[in-house]
C-alpha positions, 0 to 999 in steps of 0.5 A: 500499499502506498502512502498516498492509499493511506492518505486516502483511506484517511481522509474517507474516514475523517469524511465519515466521522464528519458526517456522523458528527453532523448527523448527530450534532445538527439537530440539536444545534438546530433546536437552539434556533427555534427548530422543532425536533423531528420524530414519529408519533401521532397527536390528539388533543386531551389525555391519552386513552386505553386505545392510544398505542405507546402514549404519553399524556403532555401537560403544559401549564403557562402560569401567568404567561397568558394561555389556559393549561394545554393537555395532549397526548403523543401516541405512537411514539418511538422506543426511547422517545424523549420528552423533545420527541413528545412535544415535537409529535404534538406539534409544540414548538420549543425554542431552546437557549442559544448558549445552553442548547436543550434548555428550554427557553419558550414553549409554544412561543411563551413567554413572548419575545418582548413580553414583559416578566417581572423578576426581582431587581428586574421589572422589565425582564424580557426573554431574549433566549440567549442566556439560561432563564433566570430561576425566577423565571423559566420552564420546569420539567415534570414527570408522573405515573398516571394516578401518581403525583408529579416529580420534578425532573433534574434531568432535561426534556432533551434526555430524559425517556418517557414513561409510556402510559404517564404524564409529562408535564412543564410549568413556567415557574414565575417568582417561585421555587421549582418544587412549588411550580409543578403543573396545576393539572394533576396527572390523573386521566379521567 
């Protein structure tokens, strides 16, 4: 084997590695720009039912941002689906923080760009989605089994695998402790 052949193989190997990295990293980088994750799955409004296969009920509590709480069912989810996948299956847009990808800045456009979210020392604070939001105004992520109680997740929604048959919850914590900001909708299917 000549040195030219060896160099050609190294170059081909580098291209394969770079291509693999792009396939893995590009979706996360784009998500920080407000690009919706892609996943398979279906959805409908309301709670999941026994007839929904591979399903999780998603609750979004906007608190004082404006809208009433949202309840939707993401079903026919793939194996190892994450919270991000469930939101994508529901068609819910997420804008992640530019400098801290995988940290949620906006869900379904809330808080709106320019929407004042007063915090201590900054009564006219607005979220720019550049830096991690302050602890006085950020989206919290919760999980629960059906008929259970909400548990604050220390693992981010982009990494946490959903519990099929359970609940995924998002609640905007505004000037409150995370432990006191669980979604107002109980994780109990009617």
